[in-house]
C-alpha positions in Angstrom: 0.0 0.0 0.0 1.4 3.4 -1.0 2.4 5.7 1.9 2.6 9.5 1.7 3.4 12.1 4.3 0.4 14.3 3.5 -2.8 13.6 1.6 -4.7 16.8 0.5 -8.3 16.2 -0.2 -9.6 18.9 -2.7 -7.8 20.6 -5.5 -9.2 24.1 -5.1 -6.9 27.1 -4.5 -6.5 26.3 -0.8 -5.6 22.6 -1.4 -3.2 23.2 -4.2 -1.5 26.1 -2.5 -1.0 24.0 0.7 0.2 21.0 -1.3 2.8 23.2 -3.1 4.1 24.7 0.1 4.4 21.2 1.7 6.1 19.7 -1.3 8.6 22.5 -1.2 9.5 21.3 2.3 10.5 17.9 0.9 7.4 16.1 2.1 5.7 13.5 0.0 2.4 15.0 -0.9 -0.6 13.7 -2.9 -3.7 15.7 -3.9 -6.9 14.1 -4.9 -10.1 15.6 -6.2 -13.3 13.9 -7.4 -13.5 16.3 -10.4 -11.8 15.1 -13.6 -11.1 18.6 -14.7 -10.5 21.6 -12.5 -12.3 23.8 -15.1 -15.6 22.3 -14.1 -17.5 22.7 -10.8 -16.0 26.2 -10.1 -17.8 27.7 -7.1 -16.0 31.0 -6.6 -16.6 34.3 -8.3 -12.9 34.7 -8.8 -12.9 38.3 -7.3 -9.5 39.1 -5.8 -9.2 42.1 -3.5 -6.3 44.5 -3.5 -4.8 43.1 -0.3 -4.4 39.7 -1.9 -3.0 41.2 -5.1 -0.5 43.1 -3.0 0.7 40.1 -1.0 0.6 37.2 -3.5 2.1 37.2 -7.0 -0.8 35.8 -8.9 -0.3 35.4 -12.7 -1.1 38.8 -14.2 -2.3 37.4 -17.5 -5.1 35.5 -15.8 -6.4 38.7 -14.1 -8.9 41.1 -15.6 -8.6 44.9 -15.5 -8.6 46.7 -12.2 -11.9 47.8 -10.8 -12.0 51.1 -8.7 -15.7 52.1 -8.8 -18.4 50.5 -6.6 -22.1 51.4 -6.9 -24.4 50.5 -4.0 -28.1 50.3 -4.8 -31.2 50.2 -2.6 -34.1 47.8 -3.7 -35.6 50.6 -5.8 -32.4 50.8 -7.8 -32.7 54.6 -7.7 -29.8 57.0 -6.8 -27.0 54.5 -6.1 -24.1 55.5 -3.8 -20.9 55.7 -5.7 -17.7 54.9 -4.0 -14.4 55.4 -5.9 -10.9 54.4 -4.9 -7.7 55.9 -6.2 -6.3 52.3 -6.5 -7.4 49.1 -8.2 -9.5 47.5 -5.5 -10.6 44.3 -7.3 -9.5 42.2 -10.2 -11.5 39.2 -11.5 -9.5 36.1 -12.4 -10.0 33.4 -14.9 -10.4 30.8 -12.2 -10.0 27.8 -14.5 -6.6 29.2 -15.5 -5.7 30.0 -11.9 -6.4 26.4 -10.9 -4.4 25.0 -13.8 -1.6 27.3 -12.9 -1.7 26.3 -9.2 -1.9 22.6 -10.2 1.3 22.9 -12.4 3.1 24.8 -9.5 2.2 22.0 -7.0 3.4 19.3 -9.4 6.6 21.2 -10.2 7.2 21.3 -6.4 6.9 17.5 -6.3 3.3 16.9 -5.3 1.3 14.2 -7.0 -2.2 15.4 -8.2 -4.8 12.8 -9.1 -8.1 14.0 -10.5 -11.2 11.9 -10.8 -10.5 10.2 -7.4 -13.3 10.5 -4.8 -12.3 10.5 -1.2 -14.5 8.0 0.8 -13.0 8.1 4.3 -10.0 7.8 6.6 -9.4 5.8 9.7 -6.2 5.0 11.7 -4.0 6.5 8.8 -5.6 4.5 6.0 -7.5 6.5 3.4 -10.1 5.0 1.1 -11.2 6.1 -2.3 -14.0 5.2 -4.7 -12.5 3.4 -7.7 -8.9 3.6 -6.5 -6.5 1.7 -4.2 -6.3 2.9 -0.6 -3.2 4.5 0.8 -1.6 5.3 4.1 -1.2 9.0 5.0 0.7 10.3 8.0 -1.5 13.5 7.9 -4.6 14.5 6.0 -5.5 18.0 4.9 -9.2 18.7 4.4 -9.6 21.2 1.5 -12.8 19.6 0.4 -15.2 22.6 0.7 -17.8 24.0 3.0 -19.4 20.7 3.8 -16.2 18.9 4.5 -16.3 15.1 4.7 -12.7 15.1 6.0 -13.7 17.4 9.0 -16.3 14.8 10.1 -13.9 11.9 9.7 -11.2 13.6 11.7 -13.7 14.7 14.5 -13.0 18.4 13.8 -15.5 21.2 13.7 -17.9 21.5 10.7 -19.6 24.6 9.2 -23.2 25.1 10.3 -24.0 28.7 9.1 -24.3 29.1 5.3 -25.6 31.4 2.7 -26.0 30.0 -0.8 -24.9 31.7 -4.0 -25.4 31.4 -7.7 -23.7 33.3 -10.6 -23.8 33.7 -14.3 -20.4 34.5 -16.0 -20.1 35.5 -19.6 -17.8 37.6 -21.9 -18.9 41.0 -23.1 -17.7 43.4 -25.8 -14.2 44.4 -24.8 -13.8 48.0 -23.6 -17.5 48.7 -23.8 -17.9 49.9 -20.2 -15.9 51.3 -17.4 -15.0 48.5 -14.9 -17.6 48.8 -12.1 -18.8 46.7 -9.2 -22.6 47.0 -8.9 -24.0 45.8 -5.5 -27.7 45.6 -4.8 -29.1 45.4 -1.3 -32.5 43.8 -2.0 -33.9 41.0 0.2 -36.4 40.0 -2.4 -33.6 38.6 -4.5 -30.7 38.2 -2.0 -32.1 37.9 1.6 -29.3 38.6 4.0 -26.7 39.4 1.5 -26.4 41.1 -1.9 -27.1 40.8 -5.6 -24.0 41.8 -7.6 -22.7 42.5 -11.1 -19.0 43.0 -11.6 -18.1 44.2 -15.0 -14.4 44.6 -15.7 -14.8 45.5 -19.4 -14.0 41.9 -20.5 -16.4 39.6 -18.5 -19.6 40.1 -16.5 -20.2 38.2 -13.3 -23.8 38.5 -12.2 -25.0 36.7 -9.0 -27.1 36.6 -6.0 -26.6 35.0 -2.6 -28.5 34.8 0.6 -30.0 32.6 3.3 -31.7 29.6 1.7 -34.6 29.5 4.3 -35.7 32.9 3.0 -35.5 31.9 -0.7 -39.0 30.6 -1.1 -38.9 30.5 -4.9 -35.4 29.0 -5.1 -32.0 30.5 -5.9 -32.2 29.7 -9.7 -35.5 31.7 -10.0 -34.0 34.6 -8.0 -30.9 34.7 -10.1 -33.0 34.8 -13.3 -35.3 37.5 -11.8 -32.2 39.6 -10.8 -30.6 39.1 -14.2 -33.7 40.5 -16.0 -33.1 44.0 -14.5 -29.7 44.0 -12.9 -28.1 47.5 -13.1 -25.1 47.7 -15.4 -25.9 44.5 -17.2 -24.4 44.0 -20.7 -25.3 41.6 -23.4 -23.1 38.5 -23.5 -20.9 38.0 -26.5 -20.1 34.3 -25.8 -21.3 31.3 -23.8 -22.8 31.7 -20.3 -21.3 29.7 -17.5 -23.3 28.9 -14.3 -21.7 28.7 -10.9 -23.1 28.2 -7.4 -22.8 26.5 -4.0 -22.8 27.0 -0.3 -20.7 29.7 1.4 -19.9 29.4 5.1 -20.4 32.7 7.0 -20.0 31.6 10.6 -16.3 32.6 10.8 -13.2 30.4 11.2 -14.1 27.2 13.0 -12.7 26.7 16.5 -11.2 23.2 16.3 -9.2 23.0 13.0 -6.5 20.5 13.7 -5.8 17.1 15.4 -2.9 14.7 15.3 -4.5 13.0 12.1 -5.0 16.2 10.1 -6.3 19.7 9.7 -8.6 21.9 7.6 -8.0 24.7 5.1 -10.1 26.9 2.9 -13.9 26.7 3.1 -13.6 23.5 5.1 -12.0 25.6 7.9 -14.6 28.4 7.6 -11.9 30.6 6.2 -14.3 33.1 4.7 -15.0 36.6 5.7 -18.3 36.4 7.6 -19.4 39.8 6.3 -18.3 40.0 2.7 -18.3 36.2 2.1 -14.9 36.5 0.4 -12.8 33.4 0.6 -9.9 33.7 -1.8 -7.7 35.9 0.4 -8.2 33.9 3.7 -7.7 30.6 1.9 -4.2 31.6 0.8 -3.3 33.1 4.1 -4.5 30.2 6.2 -2.9 27.7 3.8 0.5 29.2 4.5 0.0 28.9 8.2 -1.3 25.3 7.8 1.7 24.3 5.7 4.2 25.7 8.4 2.3 23.9 11.2 2.0 20.7 9.3 5.6 20.5 8.2 6.9 21.3 11.7 4.5 18.8 13.4 5.5 16.0 11.0 9.2 16.8 11.6 9.1 16.9 15.4 6.0 15.0 16.3 5.0 17.3 19.2 1.2 17.7 19.3 1.6 21.1 20.9 2.7 22.5 17.6 -0.9 22.0 16.3 -2.1 24.5 18.9 -0.6 27.2 16.7 -3.3 26.5 14.1 -6.0 27.8 16.5 -9.4 28.9 15.2 -10.2 30.5 18.6 -7.3 32.9 18.1 -8.7 34.1 14.8 -12.3 34.1 15.9 -11.5 36.7 18.5 -10.7 39.1 15.7 -14.0 38.6 13.9 -16.3 40.1 16.5 -17.0 43.2 14.5 -17.5 41.3 11.3 -19.8 38.8 12.9 -21.9 41.5 14.4 -22.3 43.2 11.0 -23.1 39.8 9.5 -26.0 39.5 12.0 -27.3 43.0 11.1 -27.1 42.2 7.4 -28.9 38.9 8.0 -31.7 40.7 9.7 -32.5 42.9 6.6 -35.5 41.0 5.2 -37.8 43.6 3.8 -37.3 46.2 1.0 -38.3 49.1 3.3 -35.6 48.2 5.8 -33.0 47.8 3.0 -34.0 51.3 1.6 -33.5 52.7 5.1 -30.1 51.0 5.5 -28.9 52.4 2.2 -30.2 55.9 3.3 -28.0 55.6 6.4 -25.0 54.9 4.2 -25.5 58.1 2.2 -24.3 60.2 5.2 -20.6 60.8 5.7 -20.2 58.3 8.5 -22.1 55.7 6.5 -20.0 56.3 3.4 -16.8 55.9 5.5 -18.1 52.6 6.9 -19.0 51.3 3.4 -15.6 52.4 2.0 -13.9 50.7 4.9 -15.7 47.4 4.3 -15.3 47.5 0.5 -11.9 49.0 0.2 -10.3 48.3 3.6 -7.3 46.1 4.3 -8.9 44.1 7.1 -11.4 41.8 5.3 -9.6 38.9 7.0 -7.4 39.1 10.1 -3.7 38.9 9.9 -2.3 35.6 11.0 0.4 35.1 13.7 3.3 37.2 12.5 5.7 34.8 14.1 4.6 32.1 11.6 4.3 34.3 8.5 6.4 33.7 5.4 7.9 36.1 2.9 6.0 37.0 -0.2 5.0 33.9 -2.2 5.9 34.0 -5.9 3.3 32.3 -8.2 5.1 33.2 -11.4 
């Protein structure tokens, strides 16, 4: 039976980034994913914020033009609030290309990546798959999404608070518009969250997300309803891609690691509970996870795993979790109109700009364990 130091379950950005960092530390690493192609089953919008772009060298040719303007609309869609930054705040990535790039980087570092292999379970170091031989893994990294099977098998915490999102992605006529992020606060189409359209002049990403218990007509119907009159919408010039899935918004989970493995990405709840952004935290927490995993496997002292502590991160989420509860409570158009009206005042605009343009969408990790800038090129 084959033996590896680390098995990573899930070949998303968190899983591939963790695998690459571990392989660079001379560990034998295998990544498995049930998808046969990483260009299918994409669940993220691919919106990278400035903080991520500043700290990680993502391949520039896979990123769209910078977006500096945000328009925030009430349910009536009248008189949106315009917020403009003097820097590029967002860039939308070709996520299929980003995944392919990250896969190549992991393989070049020495990791084995096996697609079309479905994880079934793990017990006493033996890992079972559907349609493939089992193997022995000294350590298992769960990067298998918001409803992680690995988390349950390892006895770690699991996500319990979700919103669900759905999105349409399509190309548009190049240069036809100024890159803009349109955000609509309307509980009729996105209860507890937002409807959005981000148009970077090359592609349009149009989506809705919210609490499923309040989506009486179903998210697909709400997405189609929003698409019919979404502000800033542009006719597609190519095929339309559909994306969707659950988004954990309960903050980083408390118990993330045990002697048999740990969690990264959505499986760890590494998503900003307010903005629901997960790309920045998945990269940051993956770096910490790789440092802790490598040191634990080298020394064998279980106390090292205490450094990968969800409680320490949750303490920095209090303000974001409080704002998430406020946003979750906006369930009528009248309340949403009033909320946007509050944001029109100076203090409200400053708060909105801090949320949309600020550097603190996800807390910094322990600086003692931070690494130098990571080069993806």
